[in-house]
C-alpha positions, 0 to 999 in steps of 0.5 A: 051674402057676405063679401070681404073688403080688400083689407080683409082679403089681403090679411087672409092672404098673408095668413095663408102665405105664412101658414103654407110657406108660399111666396108673398104677393098677390098674383091674381087678385080677382081670382083670389076674390072669387075664391074667397067669395065662393068659400064665404057663401059655401061653394067651391070650384070643382075643377083642377088647378090646371083647368082653373089656371087655363080659365083665368088665362083665357079671361085675361087674354080675351079668349073667354068672355064674361057670359061664357065664364059665368056659364063655366063657373055655374057648371063647375061649382058646388055647394058645400056643407055649412058649419 
């Protein structure tokens, strides 16, 4: 399993912002780390942006605990083809 360091993650973030024209600044570092971890390990989340945002906000507000989030994540990820 491969993990990115925080400096690698921030460089990747800056490249994405430069390529897509988004605004600079990491709004939600844990969500970014999770997404990069999944991609590096050939998985992706199968849920729309609104649902993902709702889940992240539920965690932040304390309405969703870690075991429930882990269950949601297992139910909403799939393995993608390795290149």
